[in-house]
C-alpha positions as CSV (number, residue, x, y, z in Angstrom):
1,M,44.1,-20.4,-57.0
2,E,42.1,-18.5,-54.4
3,E,39.2,-20.9,-54.8
4,Y,41.5,-23.9,-54.3
5,I,43.0,-22.3,-51.1
6,A,39.4,-21.6,-49.8
7,S,38.5,-25.2,-50.5
8,L,41.5,-26.5,-48.6
9,R,40.8,-24.2,-45.7
10,L,37.2,-25.5,-45.6
11,K,38.4,-29.1,-45.5
12,L,40.9,-28.4,-42.7
13,A,38.2,-26.6,-40.7
14,H,35.9,-29.5,-41.1
15,K,38.7,-31.9,-40.0
16,H,39.4,-29.9,-36.9
17,Y,35.7,-29.6,-36.0
18,E,35.2,-33.3,-36.4
19,S,38.3,-34.0,-34.3
20,G,36.7,-31.8,-31.6
21,R,33.5,-33.8,-31.8
22,Q,35.3,-37.1,-31.5
23,Y,37.0,-35.9,-28.3
24,L,33.6,-34.9,-27.0
25,K,32.4,-38.4,-27.6
26,W,35.4,-39.7,-25.6
27,R,34.6,-37.2,-22.9
28,R,38.0,-35.5,-23.4
29,T,36.6,-32.1,-23.1
30,S,39.8,-30.1,-22.8
31,S,41.1,-31.6,-26.0
32,A,37.8,-31.0,-27.7
33,R,37.9,-27.3,-26.7
34,L,41.4,-27.1,-28.1
35,Y,40.3,-28.3,-31.5
36,F,37.2,-26.1,-31.5
37,E,39.4,-23.1,-30.6
38,M,41.6,-23.9,-33.5
39,V,38.6,-23.7,-35.8
40,L,37.7,-20.3,-34.3
41,T,41.2,-18.8,-34.6
42,Q,42.6,-20.4,-37.7
43,F,39.5,-21.0,-39.8
44,Y,37.3,-18.0,-38.7
45,D,36.1,-17.5,-42.2
46,T,34.5,-20.9,-42.6
47,P,30.9,-22.0,-41.7
48,Y,32.2,-24.2,-38.9
49,T,32.7,-21.4,-36.4
50,D,29.2,-21.4,-35.0
51,E,29.3,-25.2,-34.7
52,A,32.7,-25.0,-32.9
53,R,31.2,-22.5,-30.4
54,V,28.4,-24.9,-29.6
55,G,30.9,-27.6,-29.2
56,I,32.7,-25.5,-26.6
57,I,29.5,-25.0,-24.7
58,I,28.7,-28.7,-24.8
59,S,32.2,-29.4,-23.5
60,Y,31.6,-27.2,-20.5
61,I,28.2,-28.9,-19.9
62,L,29.9,-32.3,-20.0
63,D,32.4,-30.9,-17.4
64,E,29.4,-29.8,-15.4
65,D,30.7,-26.3,-15.5
66,L,27.4,-24.6,-16.3
67,D,28.7,-21.2,-15.2
68,A,31.5,-21.4,-17.8
69,A,28.9,-22.5,-20.4
70,E,26.7,-19.6,-19.7
71,A,29.5,-17.1,-19.6
72,Y,30.8,-18.4,-22.9
73,H,27.3,-18.3,-24.4
74,T,26.9,-14.6,-23.4
75,S,30.4,-13.5,-24.5
76,E,30.2,-15.0,-28.0
77,L,26.6,-13.8,-28.8
78,D,27.8,-10.9,-31.0
79,K,30.1,-13.2,-33.0
80,V,27.4,-15.8,-33.9
81,T,25.8,-15.9,-37.4
82,D,23.4,-18.7,-36.9
83,K,21.0,-17.4,-34.2
84,I,18.8,-20.6,-34.3
85,L,21.8,-22.7,-33.5
86,W,22.8,-20.3,-30.7
87,E,19.3,-20.7,-29.2
88,E,19.7,-24.4,-29.4
89,A,22.9,-24.1,-27.3
90,R,21.0,-21.9,-24.8
91,D,18.5,-24.7,-24.6
92,Y,21.3,-27.3,-23.8
93,I,22.4,-25.1,-20.9
94,E,18.9,-24.9,-19.5
95,R,18.4,-28.6,-19.8
96,A,21.7,-29.2,-18.0
97,K,20.6,-27.0,-15.2
98,E,17.5,-29.1,-14.8
99,N,19.5,-32.4,-15.2
100,K,17.5,-33.3,-18.3
101,F,20.1,-34.8,-20.6
102,D,17.8,-36.4,-23.1
103,L,18.3,-38.0,-26.4
104,A,18.2,-34.7,-28.3
105,F,21.3,-33.6,-26.4
106,L,23.1,-36.8,-27.0
107,K,22.0,-36.9,-30.6
108,R,23.9,-33.7,-31.1
109,L,27.1,-35.4,-30.1
110,Y,26.6,-38.5,-32.2
111,R,25.1,-37.2,-35.5
């Protein structure tokens, strides 16, 4: 029974994460953040939490609020499990500061 519940939680976390990504594609950043925050609060025990955090950073970048992106990146550092992914998010912030939105950045949204 516990395995079944864990499986359902994983599916719901994935669904919420993908909804957030879809809102990012539509440039509906506040809605995207809402879904990513749901992943972090309701499905904190799933592997989608780090991806949701990166999604929040990307939403701030798309809003051109680089200060918020940096502040969020710094504040969540101790909660992240995938350090490579977190460095990738840091790289997105640096690219945004230099106005270098290249294909690698957009690929992240549309993969």
